Biopython code that builds the backbone (N, CA, C, O; Angstrom):
import numpy as np
from Bio.PDB.StructureBuilder import StructureBuilder

atoms = [
    (1, "MET", "N", (18.368, 31.026, -284.152)),
    (1, "MET", "CA", (17.442, 31.332, -283.078)),
    (1, "MET", "C", (18.147, 31.323, -281.724)),
    (1, "MET", "O", (17.992, 32.249, -280.927)),
    (2, "MET", "N", (18.929, 30.260, -281.470)),
    (2, "MET", "CA", (19.647, 30.176, -280.200)),
    (2, "MET", "C", (20.580, 31.367, -280.024)),
    (2, "MET", "O", (20.691, 31.918, -278.929)),
    (3, "ASN", "N", (21.252, 31.764, -281.108)),
    (3, "ASN", "CA", (22.186, 32.879, -281.014)),
    (3, "ASN", "C", (21.463, 34.183, -280.686)),
    (3, "ASN", "O", (21.974, 35.009, -279.930)),
    (4, "ASP", "N", (20.266, 34.364, -281.259)),
    (4, "ASP", "CA", (19.487, 35.562, -280.945)),
    (4, "ASP", "C", (19.110, 35.582, -279.465)),
    (4, "ASP", "O", (19.171, 36.623, -278.812)),
    (5, "ASP", "N", (18.722, 34.423, -278.948)),
    (5, "ASP", "CA", (18.365, 34.318, -277.531)),
    (5, "ASP", "C", (19.572, 34.590, -276.646)),
    (5, "ASP", "O", (19.473, 35.308, -275.651)),
    (6, "LEU", "N", (20.714, 34.011, -277.012)),
    (6, "LEU", "CA", (21.927, 34.220, -276.226)),
    (6, "LEU", "C", (22.320, 35.686, -276.223)),
    (6, "LEU", "O", (22.672, 36.237, -275.181)),
    (7, "PHE", "N", (22.260, 36.322, -277.394)),
    (7, "PHE", "CA", (22.605, 37.744, -277.498)),
    (7, "PHE", "C", (21.693, 38.578, -276.601)),
    (7, "PHE", "O", (22.158, 39.421, -275.835)),
    (8, "GLU", "N", (20.398, 38.330, -276.708)),
    (8, "GLU", "CA", (19.444, 39.108, -275.921)),
    (8, "GLU", "C", (19.592, 38.826, -274.425)),
    (8, "GLU", "O", (19.500, 39.745, -273.611)),
    (9, "ASN", "N", (19.820, 37.573, -274.063)),
    (9, "ASN", "CA", (20.027, 37.227, -272.643)),
    (9, "ASN", "C", (21.236, 37.953, -272.068)),
    (9, "ASN", "O", (21.166, 38.493, -270.964)),
    (10, "LEU", "N", (22.327, 37.972, -272.796)),
    (10, "LEU", "CA", (23.527, 38.653, -272.311)),
    (10, "LEU", "C", (23.311, 40.163, -272.241)),
    (10, "LEU", "O", (23.742, 40.806, -271.285)),
    (11, "ARG", "N", (22.650, 40.727, -273.241)),
    (11, "ARG", "CA", (22.395, 42.185, -273.242)),
    (11, "ARG", "C", (21.531, 42.593, -272.063)),
    (11, "ARG", "O", (21.846, 43.567, -271.380)),
    (12, "THR", "N", (20.455, 41.872, -271.811)),
    (12, "THR", "CA", (19.562, 42.254, -270.716)),
    (12, "THR", "C", (20.182, 41.945, -269.356)),
    (12, "THR", "O", (19.896, 42.629, -268.373)),
    (13, "SER", "N", (21.020, 40.930, -269.298)),
    (13, "SER", "CA", (21.670, 40.567, -268.030)),
    (13, "SER", "C", (22.651, 41.637, -267.567)),
    (13, "SER", "O", (22.912, 41.763, -266.371)),
    (14, "ARG", "N", (23.195, 42.408, -268.504)),
    (14, "ARG", "CA", (24.152, 43.457, -268.130)),
    (14, "ARG", "C", (23.531, 44.486, -267.204)),
    (14, "ARG", "O", (24.219, 45.048, -266.353)),
    (15, "SER", "N", (22.238, 44.741, -267.359)),
    (15, "SER", "CA", (21.594, 45.767, -266.533)),
    (15, "SER", "C", (20.813, 45.179, -265.358)),
    (15, "SER", "O", (20.188, 45.921, -264.599)),
    (16, "ASP", "N", (20.842, 43.885, -265.204)),
    (16, "ASP", "CA", (20.142, 43.223, -264.100)),
    (16, "ASP", "C", (21.123, 43.027, -262.946)),
    (16, "ASP", "O", (22.100, 42.290, -263.077)),
    (17, "ASN", "N", (20.862, 43.684, -261.823)),
    (17, "ASN", "CA", (21.793, 43.639, -260.696)),
    (17, "ASN", "C", (22.045, 42.239, -260.154)),
    (17, "ASN", "O", (23.101, 41.978, -259.578)),
    (18, "GLU", "N", (21.107, 41.357, -260.331)),
    (18, "GLU", "CA", (21.294, 39.988, -259.846)),
    (18, "GLU", "C", (22.110, 39.140, -260.820)),
    (18, "GLU", "O", (22.683, 38.126, -260.421)),
    (19, "LEU", "N", (22.169, 39.535, -262.078)),
    (19, "LEU", "CA", (22.858, 38.733, -263.089)),
    (19, "LEU", "C", (24.167, 39.333, -263.582)),
    (19, "LEU", "O", (25.044, 38.598, -264.037)),
    (20, "ASN", "N", (24.318, 40.650, -263.500)),
    (20, "ASN", "CA", (25.502, 41.262, -264.108)),
    (20, "ASN", "C", (26.808, 40.963, -263.383)),
    (20, "ASN", "O", (27.884, 41.281, -263.890)),
    (21, "SER", "N", (26.726, 40.359, -262.212)),
    (21, "SER", "CA", (27.953, 40.003, -261.496)),
    (21, "SER", "C", (28.413, 38.575, -261.795)),
    (21, "SER", "O", (29.457, 38.145, -261.304)),
    (22, "ILE", "N", (27.644, 37.845, -262.593)),
    (22, "ILE", "CA", (28.036, 36.478, -262.960)),
    (22, "ILE", "C", (29.215, 36.552, -263.916)),
    (22, "ILE", "O", (29.241, 37.387, -264.820)),
    (23, "ARG", "N", (30.173, 35.691, -263.717)),
    (23, "ARG", "CA", (31.329, 35.662, -264.606)),
    (23, "ARG", "C", (30.939, 35.069, -265.954)),
    (23, "ARG", "O", (30.242, 34.057, -266.024)),
    (24, "VAL", "N", (31.400, 35.713, -267.018)),
    (24, "VAL", "CA", (31.104, 35.254, -268.374)),
    (24, "VAL", "C", (31.598, 33.824, -268.558)),
    (24, "VAL", "O", (30.902, 32.995, -269.144)),
    (25, "HIS", "N", (32.785, 33.537, -268.063)),
    (25, "HIS", "CA", (33.373, 32.202, -268.188)),
    (25, "HIS", "C", (32.450, 31.150, -267.579)),
    (25, "HIS", "O", (32.203, 30.110, -268.188)),
    (26, "LYS", "N", (31.950, 31.416, -266.399)),
    (26, "LYS", "CA", (31.050, 30.490, -265.708)),
    (26, "LYS", "C", (29.741, 30.334, -266.490)),
    (26, "LYS", "O", (29.231, 29.225, -266.644)),
    (27, "TYR", "N", (29.213, 31.441, -266.976)),
    (27, "TYR", "CA", (27.971, 31.422, -267.745)),
    (27, "TYR", "C", (28.111, 30.566, -269.004)),
    (27, "TYR", "O", (27.209, 29.800, -269.342)),
    (28, "LEU", "N", (29.244, 30.701, -269.693)),
    (28, "LEU", "CA", (29.439, 29.977, -270.949)),
    (28, "LEU", "C", (29.758, 28.502, -270.747)),
    (28, "LEU", "O", (29.465, 27.685, -271.620)),
    (29, "THR", "N", (30.349, 28.150, -269.617)),
    (29, "THR", "CA", (30.788, 26.761, -269.425)),
    (29, "THR", "C", (29.849, 25.932, -268.568)),
    (29, "THR", "O", (30.064, 24.727, -268.442)),
    (30, "HIS", "N", (28.829, 26.512, -267.978)),
    (30, "HIS", "CA", (27.989, 25.744, -267.055)),
    (30, "HIS", "C", (27.239, 24.595, -267.730)),
    (30, "HIS", "O", (26.884, 23.623, -267.062)),
    (31, "THR", "N", (26.992, 24.684, -269.031)),
    (31, "THR", "CA", (26.300, 23.599, -269.735)),
    (31, "THR", "C", (27.255, 22.515, -270.227)),
    (31, "THR", "O", (26.826, 21.459, -270.692)),
    (32, "LYS", "N", (28.537, 22.785, -270.119)),
    (32, "LYS", "CA", (29.591, 21.870, -270.547)),
    (32, "LYS", "C", (29.596, 21.610, -272.058)),
    (32, "LYS", "O", (30.158, 20.618, -272.522)),
    (33, "VAL", "N", (28.957, 22.520, -272.828)),
    (33, "VAL", "CA", (29.006, 22.433, -274.282)),
    (33, "VAL", "C", (30.411, 22.782, -274.760)),
    (33, "VAL", "O", (30.924, 22.199, -275.715)),
    (34, "VAL", "N", (31.014, 23.740, -274.080)),
    (34, "VAL", "CA", (32.372, 24.176, -274.387)),
    (34, "VAL", "C", (33.200, 24.016, -273.124)),
    (34, "VAL", "O", (32.743, 24.347, -272.030)),
    (35, "GLY", "N", (34.413, 23.512, -273.273)),
    (35, "GLY", "CA", (35.274, 23.280, -272.124)),
    (35, "GLY", "C", (35.795, 24.552, -271.489)),
    (35, "GLY", "O", (35.812, 25.616, -272.107)),
    (36, "LYS", "N", (36.215, 24.422, -270.249)),
    (36, "LYS", "CA", (36.704, 25.577, -269.486)),
    (36, "LYS", "C", (37.989, 26.154, -270.061)),
    (36, "LYS", "O", (38.129, 27.372, -270.167)),
    (37, "VAL", "N", (38.920, 25.296, -270.429)),
    (37, "VAL", "CA", (40.200, 25.776, -270.962)),
    (37, "VAL", "C", (39.992, 26.447, -272.310)),
    (37, "VAL", "O", (40.538, 27.520, -272.568)),
    (38, "GLU", "N", (39.202, 25.812, -273.168)),
    (38, "GLU", "CA", (38.927, 26.383, -274.482)),
    (38, "GLU", "C", (38.240, 27.741, -274.357)),
    (38, "GLU", "O", (38.560, 28.674, -275.094)),
    (39, "THR", "N", (37.306, 27.849, -273.433)),
    (39, "THR", "CA", (36.599, 29.109, -273.212)),
    (39, "THR", "C", (37.550, 30.174, -272.681)),
    (39, "THR", "O", (37.511, 31.320, -273.128)),
    (40, "ALA", "N", (38.395, 29.805, -271.740)),
    (40, "ALA", "CA", (39.359, 30.763, -271.180)),
    (40, "ALA", "C", (40.301, 31.272, -272.265)),
    (40, "ALA", "O", (40.605, 32.464, -272.314)),
    (41, "ARG", "N", (40.760, 30.384, -273.129)),
    (41, "ARG", "CA", (41.660, 30.803, -274.219)),
    (41, "ARG", "C", (40.935, 31.727, -275.186)),
    (41, "ARG", "O", (41.503, 32.719, -275.642)),
    (42, "PHE", "N", (39.672, 31.404, -275.503)),
    (42, "PHE", "CA", (38.895, 32.262, -276.387)),
    (42, "PHE", "C", (38.701, 33.642, -275.777)),
    (42, "PHE", "O", (38.921, 34.651, -276.447)),
    (43, "LEU", "N", (38.290, 33.698, -274.512)),
    (43, "LEU", "CA", (38.073, 34.991, -273.856)),
    (43, "LEU", "C", (39.336, 35.841, -273.906)),
    (43, "LEU", "O", (39.268, 37.054, -274.103)),
    (44, "ASP", "N", (40.477, 35.206, -273.729)),
    (44, "ASP", "CA", (41.752, 35.918, -273.793)),
    (44, "ASP", "C", (41.963, 36.547, -275.173)),
    (44, "ASP", "O", (42.504, 37.647, -275.277)),
    (45, "THR", "N", (41.540, 35.856, -276.223)),
    (45, "THR", "CA", (41.737, 36.387, -277.579)),
    (45, "THR", "C", (40.890, 37.623, -277.856)),
    (45, "THR", "O", (41.213, 38.404, -278.751)),
    (46, "ILE", "N", (39.809, 37.809, -277.100)),
    (46, "ILE", "CA", (38.974, 38.999, -277.312)),
    (46, "ILE", "C", (39.146, 40.027, -276.195)),
    (46, "ILE", "O", (38.340, 40.947, -276.055)),
    (47, "GLY", "N", (40.203, 39.859, -275.402)),
    (47, "GLY", "CA", (40.542, 40.854, -274.391)),
    (47, "GLY", "C", (39.802, 40.711, -273.076)),
    (47, "GLY", "O", (39.786, 41.642, -272.271)),
    (48, "LEU", "N", (39.188, 39.560, -272.846)),
    (48, "LEU", "CA", (38.495, 39.300, -271.588)),
    (48, "LEU", "C", (39.237, 38.203, -270.844)),
    (48, "LEU", "O", (40.159, 37.597, -271.391)),
    (49, "ASP", "N", (38.845, 37.940, -269.600)),
    (49, "ASP", "CA", (39.463, 36.844, -268.870)),
    (49, "ASP", "C", (38.410, 36.099, -268.059)),
    (49, "ASP", "O", (37.219, 36.397, -268.148)),
    (50, "GLU", "N", (38.858, 35.130, -267.268)),
    (50, "GLU", "CA", (37.936, 34.291, -266.503)),
    (50, "GLU", "C", (37.179, 35.070, -265.434)),
    (50, "GLU", "O", (36.151, 34.601, -264.944)),
    (51, "LYS", "N", (37.660, 36.233, -265.068)),
    (51, "LYS", "CA", (37.020, 37.029, -264.022)),
    (51, "LYS", "C", (36.096, 38.124, -264.567)),
    (51, "LYS", "O", (35.445, 38.828, -263.794)),
    (52, "THR", "N", (36.038, 38.266, -265.876)),
    (52, "THR", "CA", (35.168, 39.269, -266.483)),
    (52, "THR", "C", (33.712, 38.917, -266.192)),
    (52, "THR", "O", (33.292, 37.774, -266.373)),
    (53, "THR", "N", (32.952, 39.905, -265.742)),
    (53, "THR", "CA", (31.543, 39.663, -265.441)),
    (53, "THR", "C", (30.657, 40.103, -266.606)),
    (53, "THR", "O", (31.085, 40.859, -267.478)),
    (54, "ILE", "N", (29.437, 39.624, -266.602)),
    (54, "ILE", "CA", (28.489, 39.980, -267.654)),
    (54, "ILE", "C", (28.298, 41.492, -267.722)),
    (54, "ILE", "O", (28.122, 42.046, -268.807)),
    (55, "GLY", "N", (28.330, 42.153, -266.586)),
    (55, "GLY", "CA", (28.171, 43.602, -266.553)),
    (55, "GLY", "C", (29.293, 44.369, -267.232)),
    (55, "GLY", "O", (29.141, 45.557, -267.519)),
    (56, "GLN", "N", (30.414, 43.714, -267.494)),
    (56, "GLN", "CA", (31.572, 44.377, -268.092)),
    (56, "GLN", "C", (31.684, 44.181, -269.603)),
    (56, "GLN", "O", (32.531, 44.810, -270.238)),
    (57, "ILE", "N", (30.851, 43.325, -270.190)),
    (57, "ILE", "CA", (31.009, 43.045, -271.616)),
    (57, "ILE", "C", (30.229, 44.047, -272.464)),
    (57, "ILE", "O", (29.257, 44.654, -272.014)),
    (58, "THR", "N", (30.685, 44.197, -273.690)),
    (58, "THR", "CA", (30.066, 45.126, -274.641)),
    (58, "THR", "C", (29.265, 44.343, -275.690)),
    (58, "THR", "O", (29.335, 43.116, -275.751)),
    (59, "ASP", "N", (28.512, 45.066, -276.502)),
    (59, "ASP", "CA", (27.807, 44.411, -277.608)),
    (59, "ASP", "C", (28.795, 43.732, -278.545)),
    (59, "ASP", "O", (28.515, 42.660, -279.080)),
    (60, "LYS", "N", (29.940, 44.350, -278.740)),
    (60, "LYS", "CA", (30.957, 43.743, -279.606)),
    (60, "LYS", "C", (31.429, 42.425, -279.004)),
    (60, "LYS", "O", (31.575, 41.439, -279.727)),
    (61, "ASN", "N", (31.671, 42.390, -277.687)),
    (61, "ASN", "CA", (32.071, 41.140, -277.037)),
    (61, "ASN", "C", (31.004, 40.068, -277.207)),
    (61, "ASN", "O", (31.315, 38.907, -277.469)),
    (62, "ILE", "N", (29.742, 40.465, -277.056)),
    (62, "ILE", "CA", (28.652, 39.508, -277.198)),
    (62, "ILE", "C", (28.641, 38.937, -278.613)),
    (62, "ILE", "O", (28.455, 37.733, -278.793)),
    (63, "SER", "N", (28.838, 39.783, -279.610)),
    (63, "SER", "CA", (28.884, 39.310, -280.998)),
    (63, "SER", "C", (30.048, 38.349, -281.214)),
    (63, "SER", "O", (29.915, 37.358, -281.932)),
    (64, "GLN", "N", (31.186, 38.642, -280.593)),
    (64, "GLN", "CA", (32.346, 37.755, -280.708)),
    (64, "GLN", "C", (32.054, 36.407, -280.054)),
    (64, "GLN", "O", (32.457, 35.365, -280.571)),
    (65, "ILE", "N", (31.368, 36.424, -278.936)),
    (65, "ILE", "CA", (31.006, 35.187, -278.251)),
    (65, "ILE", "C", (30.043, 34.381, -279.126)),
    (65, "ILE", "O", (30.180, 33.162, -279.237)),
    (66, "LEU", "N", (29.088, 35.046, -279.735)),
    (66, "LEU", "CA", (28.152, 34.350, -280.625)),
    (66, "LEU", "C", (28.877, 33.714, -281.798)),
    (66, "LEU", "O", (28.577, 32.584, -282.182)),
    (67, "ASP", "N", (29.831, 34.441, -282.367)),
    (67, "ASP", "CA", (30.626, 33.880, -283.476)),
    (67, "ASP", "C", (31.379, 32.642, -283.022)),
    (67, "ASP", "O", (31.473, 31.666, -283.765)),
    (68, "PHE", "N", (31.909, 32.672, -281.824)),
    (68, "PHE", "CA", (32.633, 31.523, -281.257)),
    (68, "PHE", "C", (31.707, 30.308, -281.151)),
    (68, "PHE", "O", (32.115, 29.190, -281.465)),
    (69, "PHE", "N", (30.471, 30.520, -280.714)),
    (69, "PHE", "CA", (29.535, 29.414, -280.571)),
    (69, "PHE", "C", (29.006, 28.916, -281.912)),
    (69, "PHE", "O", (28.594, 27.761, -282.015)),
    (70, "LYS", "N", (29.010, 29.759, -282.937)),
    (70, "LYS", "CA", (28.601, 29.305, -284.275)),
    (70, "LYS", "C", (29.566, 28.261, -284.813)),
    (70, "LYS", "O", (29.173, 27.362, -285.555)),
    (71, "ILE", "N", (30.831, 28.386, -284.433)),
    (71, "ILE", "CA", (31.857, 27.446, -284.865)),
    (71, "ILE", "C", (31.678, 26.099, -284.180)),
    (71, "ILE", "O", (32.017, 25.063, -284.752)),
    (72, "LYS", "N", (31.157, 26.103, -282.976)),
    (72, "LYS", "CA", (31.019, 24.879, -282.172)),
    (72, "LYS", "C", (29.940, 23.987, -282.680)),
    (72, "LYS", "O", (29.701, 22.921, -282.113)),
]
sb = StructureBuilder()
sb.init_structure("model")
sb.init_model(0)
sb.init_chain("A")
sb.init_seg("    ")
for serial, (resi, resn, name, xyz) in enumerate(atoms, 1):
    if name == "N":
        sb.init_residue(resn, " ", resi, " ")
    sb.init_atom(name, np.array(xyz, "f"), 0.0, 1.0, " ", f" {name:<3s}", serial, name[0])
structure = sb.get_structure()
């Protein structure tokens, strides 16, 4: 359920002018569930970085992020 919500939140945020400029790294680490360094290393493995914004991610990236959180 949480993963479905996260997927939908990220998908809809891409087209929201107030949200699509938020950095993915900041969005994923603000709850402190996953550490900043671990998140940065993960983003690097899928071709993103700490400066990538929500507006720049694809559905494939979102699925990869969900898979990462399933492991956590």
